[in-house]
C-alpha positions as a Python dict, from the first residue, in 0.01 Angstrom:
ca = {
    (1, 'M'): (0, 0, 0),
    (2, 'R'): (-35, -376, -9),
    (3, 'H'): (-239, -444, 302),
    (4, 'T'): (-546, -313, 481),
    (5, 'E'): (-380, -26, 664),
    (6, 'C'): (-280, 283, 472),
    (7, 'V'): (80, 338, 575),
    (8, 'T'): (171, 594, 311),
    (9, 'T'): (183, 962, 393),
    (10, 'G'): (63, 1044, 42),
    (11, 'R'): (-294, 1137, -46),
    (12, 'L'): (-537, 846, -72),
    (13, 'M'): (-854, 875, -280),
    (14, 'L'): (-1145, 643, -198),
    (15, 'L'): (-1421, 612, -459),
    (16, 'D'): (-1777, 523, -364),
    (17, 'T'): (-1781, 337, -693),
    (18, 'A'): (-2146, 242, -733),
    (19, 'A'): (-2258, 593, -642),
    (20, 'L'): (-2035, 727, -917),
    (21, 'Y'): (-2132, 484, -1190),
    (22, 'F'): (-2503, 529, -1110),
    (23, 'R'): (-2453, 902, -1146),
    (24, 'A'): (-2263, 847, -1471),
    (25, 'F'): (-2540, 624, -1604),
    (26, 'Y'): (-2805, 889, -1544),
    (27, 'G'): (-2583, 1180, -1644),
    (28, 'V'): (-2444, 1054, -1975),
    (29, 'P'): (-2689, 996, -2265),
    (30, 'D'): (-2782, 634, -2330),
    (31, 'T'): (-2703, 696, -2695),
    (32, 'V'): (-2337, 643, -2598),
    (33, 'T'): (-2291, 284, -2707),
    (34, 'A'): (-2030, 29, -2808),
    (35, 'P'): (-1987, -73, -3174),
    (36, 'D'): (-2230, -361, -3113),
    (37, 'G'): (-2493, -128, -2967),
    (38, 'T'): (-2437, -214, -2601),
    (39, 'P'): (-2474, 95, -2381),
    (40, 'V'): (-2146, 215, -2231),
    (41, 'N'): (-2258, 551, -2092),
    (42, 'A'): (-2187, 445, -1732),
    (43, 'V'): (-1845, 305, -1824),
    (44, 'R'): (-1737, 612, -2014),
    (45, 'G'): (-1889, 847, -1759),
    (46, 'L'): (-1706, 675, -1473),
    (47, 'L'): (-1373, 683, -1659),
    (48, 'D'): (-1420, 1055, -1724),
    (49, 'M'): (-1498, 1111, -1355),
    (50, 'I'): (-1182, 928, -1251),
    (51, 'A'): (-975, 1126, -1500),
    (52, 'R'): (-1114, 1454, -1366),
    (53, 'L'): (-1072, 1357, -1000),
    (54, 'V'): (-717, 1228, -1041),
    (55, 'T'): (-615, 1536, -1239),
    (56, 'E'): (-777, 1789, -1007),
    (57, 'F'): (-705, 1637, -666),
    (58, 'R'): (-376, 1458, -745),
    (59, 'P'): (-402, 1149, -523),
    (60, 'D'): (-99, 927, -470),
    (61, 'E'): (-316, 620, -420),
    (62, 'L'): (-659, 523, -547),
    (63, 'V'): (-914, 262, -437),
    (64, 'A'): (-1248, 176, -599),
    (65, 'C'): (-1453, 79, -292),
    (66, 'W'): (-1717, -176, -380),
    (67, 'D'): (-2063, -275, -258),
    (68, 'D'): (-2030, -649, -214),
    (69, 'D'): (-2370, -614, -44),
    (70, 'W'): (-2550, -281, -87),
    (71, 'R'): (-2822, -380, 164),
    (72, 'P'): (-2657, -606, 424),
    (73, 'Q'): (-2892, -839, 606),
    (74, 'W'): (-2752, -742, 945),
    (75, 'R'): (-2859, -383, 884),
    (76, 'V'): (-3202, -495, 762),
    (77, 'D'): (-3242, -714, 1072),
    (78, 'L'): (-3195, -403, 1285),
    (79, 'I'): (-3409, -165, 1075),
    (80, 'P'): (-3636, -364, 836),
    (81, 'S'): (-3716, -50, 634),
    (82, 'Y'): (-3349, 3, 550),
    (83, 'K'): (-3331, 86, 178),
    (84, 'T'): (-3666, -90, 125),
    (85, 'H'): (-3786, 175, -119),
    (86, 'R'): (-3489, 100, -344),
    (87, 'L'): (-3630, -249, -391),
    (88, 'A'): (-3975, -130, -496),
    (89, 'E'): (-4071, -234, -846),
    (90, 'E'): (-4288, 70, -911),
    (91, 'V'): (-4051, 345, -804),
    (92, 'E'): (-3931, 608, -1045),
    (93, 'V'): (-3587, 489, -1150),
    (94, 'G'): (-3309, 733, -1069),
    (95, 'P'): (-2967, 767, -906),
    (96, 'D'): (-3100, 672, -559),
    (97, 'V'): (-3261, 348, -678),
    (98, 'E'): (-3025, 56, -649),
    (99, 'V'): (-3233, -191, -848),
    (100, 'V'): (-2988, -190, -1136),
    (101, 'P'): (-3165, -129, -1468),
    (102, 'D'): (-3070, -370, -1745),
    (103, 'P'): (-2876, -112, -1951),
    (104, 'L'): (-2658, -48, -1645),
    (105, 'N'): (-2641, -409, -1530),
    (106, 'V'): (-2462, -512, -1851),
    (107, 'Q'): (-2202, -240, -1795),
    (108, 'V'): (-2093, -337, -1444),
    (109, 'P'): (-1871, -627, -1561),
    (110, 'V'): (-1711, -392, -1815),
    (111, 'I'): (-1643, -142, -1537),
    (112, 'V'): (-1475, -415, -1332),
    (113, 'E'): (-1262, -522, -1630),
    (114, 'A'): (-1164, -163, -1708),
    (115, 'L'): (-1068, -75, -1351),
    (116, 'T'): (-870, -398, -1319),
    (117, 'A'): (-683, -337, -1644),
    (118, 'L'): (-600, 16, -1529),
    (119, 'G'): (-448, -121, -1210),
    (120, 'I'): (-708, 45, -987),
    (121, 'A'): (-766, -162, -674),
    (122, 'I'): (-1126, -281, -628),
    (123, 'V'): (-1191, -350, -261),
    (124, 'G'): (-1507, -497, -111),
    (125, 'K'): (-1608, -743, 158),
    (126, 'P'): (-1904, -986, 167),
    (127, 'G'): (-2182, -856, 391),
    (128, 'Y'): (-2070, -494, 378),
    (129, 'E'): (-2128, -181, 176),
    (130, 'A'): (-1872, 41, 7),
    (131, 'D'): (-1940, 289, 291),
    (132, 'D'): (-1788, 39, 535),
    (133, 'I'): (-1480, -13, 317),
    (134, 'I'): (-1442, 364, 302),
    (135, 'G'): (-1494, 398, 676),
    (136, 'T'): (-1224, 142, 749),
    (137, 'L'): (-967, 280, 506),
    (138, 'A'): (-1031, 642, 600),
    (139, 'T'): (-991, 553, 968),
    (140, 'T'): (-670, 351, 925),
    (141, 'A'): (-500, 584, 679),
    (142, 'S'): (-190, 760, 805),
    (143, 'G'): (-197, 1029, 537),
    (144, 'P'): (-462, 1264, 396),
    (145, 'V'): (-775, 1108, 246),
    (146, 'D'): (-1030, 1222, -13),
    (147, 'V'): (-1362, 1033, -6),
    (148, 'V'): (-1558, 1075, -330),
    (149, 'T'): (-1930, 1012, -290),
    (150, 'G'): (-2279, 1145, -342),
    (151, 'D'): (-2394, 988, -12),
    (152, 'R'): (-2438, 1218, 287),
    (153, 'D'): (-2387, 927, 527),
    (154, 'L'): (-2015, 948, 460),
    (155, 'F'): (-1997, 1300, 602),
    (156, 'Q'): (-1934, 1121, 931),
    (157, 'V'): (-1581, 1025, 823),
    (158, 'A'): (-1466, 1384, 764),
    (159, 'D'): (-1191, 1479, 1005),
    (160, 'D'): (-991, 1801, 973),
    (161, 'D'): (-733, 1688, 1230),
    (162, 'R'): (-653, 1379, 1022),
    (163, 'E'): (-699, 1554, 684),
    (164, 'V'): (-994, 1341, 582),
    (165, 'R'): (-1239, 1529, 362),
    (166, 'V'): (-1538, 1436, 147),
    (167, 'I'): (-1562, 1534, -219),
    (168, 'Y'): (-1940, 1547, -253),
    (169, 'T'): (-2078, 1482, -601),
    (170, 'A'): (-2453, 1519, -545),
    (171, 'R'): (-2470, 1845, -743),
    (172, 'G'): (-2270, 1700, -1031),
    (173, 'M'): (-1907, 1687, -1132),
    (174, 'S'): (-1912, 2051, -1238),
    (175, 'R'): (-2017, 2159, -887),
    (176, 'L'): (-1814, 1942, -653),
    (177, 'E'): (-1840, 2036, -286),
    (178, 'I'): (-1550, 1982, -47),
    (179, 'V'): (-1698, 1881, 288),
    (180, 'T'): (-1487, 1946, 598),
    (181, 'D'): (-1562, 1989, 969),
    (182, 'E'): (-1620, 2361, 912),
    (183, 'V'): (-1856, 2300, 620),
    (184, 'L'): (-2063, 2053, 821),
    (185, 'R'): (-2091, 2286, 1117),
    (186, 'G'): (-2193, 2568, 888),
    (187, 'K'): (-2447, 2364, 694),
    (188, 'Y'): (-2601, 2145, 965),
    (189, 'G'): (-2470, 2276, 1297),
    (190, 'V'): (-2302, 1947, 1386),
    (191, 'S'): (-1952, 1805, 1374),
    (192, 'P'): (-1861, 1496, 1169),
    (193, 'S'): (-1846, 1291, 1491),
    (194, 'Q'): (-2208, 1391, 1557),
    (195, 'Y'): (-2331, 1336, 1203),
    (196, 'A'): (-2438, 972, 1245),
    (197, 'D'): (-2646, 1064, 1553),
    (198, 'F'): (-2784, 1364, 1362),
    (199, 'A'): (-2891, 1138, 1073),
    (200, 'T'): (-3041, 887, 1316),
    (201, 'L'): (-3255, 1153, 1483),
    (202, 'R'): (-3353, 1333, 1162),
    (203, 'G'): (-3406, 1020, 957),
    (204, 'D'): (-3321, 974, 592),
    (205, 'T'): (-3585, 881, 337),
    (206, 'S'): (-3318, 780, 85),
    (207, 'D'): (-3204, 504, 323),
    (208, 'G'): (-3546, 415, 465),
    (209, 'L'): (-3461, 550, 811),
    (210, 'P'): (-3776, 690, 973),
    (211, 'G'): (-3603, 910, 1230),
    (212, 'V'): (-3773, 1028, 1547),
    (213, 'P'): (-4123, 1163, 1471),
    (214, 'G'): (-4133, 1538, 1522),
    (215, 'I'): (-3758, 1589, 1506),
    (216, 'G'): (-3616, 1756, 1197),
    (217, 'E'): (-3271, 1886, 1112),
    (218, 'K'): (-3278, 2200, 1325),
    (219, 'T'): (-3416, 2024, 1630),
    (220, 'A'): (-3170, 1737, 1596),
    (221, 'A'): (-2880, 1981, 1566),
    (222, 'G'): (-3001, 2174, 1870),
    (223, 'L'): (-3028, 1860, 2080),
    (224, 'L'): (-2677, 1755, 1984),
    (225, 'R'): (-2544, 2103, 2056),
    (226, 'D'): (-2695, 2094, 2405),
    (227, 'H'): (-2630, 1731, 2497),
    (228, 'G'): (-2331, 1621, 2289),
    (229, 'D'): (-2442, 1291, 2145),
    (230, 'L'): (-2735, 1052, 2127),
    (231, 'G'): (-2647, 894, 2461),
    (232, 'G'): (-2654, 1236, 2624),
    (233, 'I'): (-2989, 1318, 2463),
    (234, 'I'): (-3145, 993, 2584),
    (235, 'A'): (-3010, 1049, 2935),
    (236, 'A'): (-3147, 1404, 2933),
    (237, 'A'): (-3488, 1278, 2819),
    (238, 'D'): (-3492, 1029, 3105),
    (239, 'A'): (-3404, 1307, 3350),
    (240, 'A'): (-3654, 1561, 3213),
    (241, 'P'): (-3754, 1824, 3300),
    (242, 'A'): (-3460, 1881, 3535),
    (243, 'S'): (-3220, 1825, 3242),
    (244, 'G'): (-3364, 2113, 3044),
    (245, 'I'): (-3546, 1905, 2781),
    (246, 'S'): (-3916, 1981, 2763),
    (247, 'A'): (-4166, 1715, 2860),
    (248, 'T'): (-4291, 1708, 2500),
    (249, 'M'): (-3944, 1649, 2357),
    (250, 'A'): (-3861, 1393, 2624),
    (251, 'A'): (-4175, 1202, 2531),
    (252, 'K'): (-4068, 1197, 2165),
    (253, 'I'): (-3725, 1060, 2256),
    (254, 'R'): (-3864, 798, 2495),
    (255, 'G'): (-4132, 699, 2242),
    (256, 'A'): (-3861, 619, 1988),
    (257, 'A'): (-3650, 415, 2232),
    (258, 'D'): (-3662, 93, 2028),
    (259, 'Y'): (-3562, 270, 1707),
    (260, 'L'): (-3287, 465, 1883),
    (261, 'S'): (-3143, 145, 2028),
    (262, 'K'): (-3094, -3, 1681),
    (263, 'A'): (-3052, 275, 1425),
    (264, 'P'): (-2707, 399, 1532),
    (265, 'A'): (-2548, 67, 1432),
    (266, 'V'): (-2717, 92, 1093),
    (267, 'V'): (-2617, 452, 1027),
    (268, 'A'): (-2259, 436, 1152),
    (269, 'V'): (-2007, 316, 894),
    (270, 'V'): (-1794, 23, 1003),
    (271, 'R'): (-1437, 133, 1066),
    (272, 'D'): (-1253, -185, 1161),
    (273, 'L'): (-1304, -438, 882),
    (274, 'D'): (-1037, -697, 813),
    (275, 'L'): (-982, -641, 442),
    (276, 'P'): (-791, -854, 192),
    (277, 'P'): (-448, -737, 72),
    (278, 'F'): (-451, -492, -217),
    (279, 'D'): (-224, -246, -396),
    (280, 'A'): (-360, 109, -413),
    (281, 'S'): (-66, 262, -597),
    (282, 'I'): (-144, 447, -919),
    (283, 'G'): (13, 303, -1232),
    (284, 'V'): (-120, 112, -1530),
    (285, 'P'): (64, -224, -1559),
    (286, 'D'): (199, -322, -1900),
    (287, 'A'): (-31, -623, -1929),
    (288, 'G'): (-320, -410, -1813),
    (289, 'R'): (-241, -145, -2072),
    (290, 'A'): (-270, -401, -2351),
    (291, 'R'): (-593, -535, -2201),
    (292, 'F'): (-735, -185, -2166),
    (293, 'A'): (-657, -118, -2532),
    (294, 'E'): (-860, -428, -2622),
    (295, 'L'): (-1148, -313, -2402),
    (296, 'T'): (-1133, 35, -2555),
    (297, 'T'): (-1171, -106, -2904),
    (298, 'R'): (-1436, -363, -2815),
    (299, 'W'): (-1655, -124, -2616),
    (300, 'G'): (-1585, 197, -2805),
    (301, 'L'): (-1450, 384, -2501),
    (302, 'G'): (-1289, 645, -2723),
    (303, 'E'): (-1169, 969, -2567),
    (304, 'S'): (-1279, 858, -2220),
    (305, 'A'): (-1012, 589, -2234),
    (306, 'T'): (-753, 838, -2355),
    (307, 'R'): (-837, 1085, -2078),
    (308, 'V'): (-819, 833, -1794),
    (309, 'L'): (-490, 686, -1920),
    (310, 'T'): (-342, 1034, -1951),
    (311, 'A'): (-451, 1124, -1597),
    (312, 'L'): (-323, 802, -1439),
    (313, 'D'): (7, 814, -1627),
    (314, 'A'): (63, 1173, -1518),
    (315, 'R'): (7, 1085, -1152),
    (316, 'A'): (227, 775, -1176),
    (317, 'S'): (508, 985, -1324),
    (318, 'A'): (472, 1245, -1051),
    (319, 'S'): (485, 997, -765),
}
């Protein structure tokens, strides 16, 4: 694949890269360092994740989707509280906080170098999040897609008919959850196409989305079950009580009219970005192999480097 549309019929794996290296940073001890003492726990952890994912799920193509802007201004303009808590200086640092701590900040360039040397395409776009890259590539792919993320927002791209599923990492790499249409309906009572409206109504503290006061998960799911989508819910609220929505619920919906007019554009991933050309095929180039060997020595990547090379070489040979 050397352009923005996925024309292959093979399996494409899309990595929510920052979500994975944040998880690696907090999951691998900070005592894992390079010979010069620089922490490399996020680098090694990410390489081990990629090795595991490629070995277990056997993708034919692989893309490291990148946050060129993890908090785009256009989303903030619509919902000023969007991801505000992740900017706070006095928050407890953890996987949901995107203020990159110094020991992780120094590792991000190493991650970029390592992925580049391994021939793994890094795809981003100014003004957009990795979610939007994933949304675009998952939507334009002609073959099956695995989206690897710890972010529930991306549940909206799952699509059984098109063989798009989410490999959810929130419980850790040892407890990966495969999210499909059936799983979403069982867990939340909504379909993937309803998930963005569900998240809008319910709100999401991790993204700074307030939701509609008085509407939680069960109520949001019930409203979507009865009225289909957010537009149907708003129309029913305007037509209450004849529409079957109680006066109390209708008042909650009408009272959140300004929020509901803006939040859907914030929550919905973009699916039609014009992306630069890239090659998602799996295969470590000769020059990259030599460069990766240098990086392995310099940064003390050890067995993590061996494992990821073994996994990528095995998939390249099988393709």
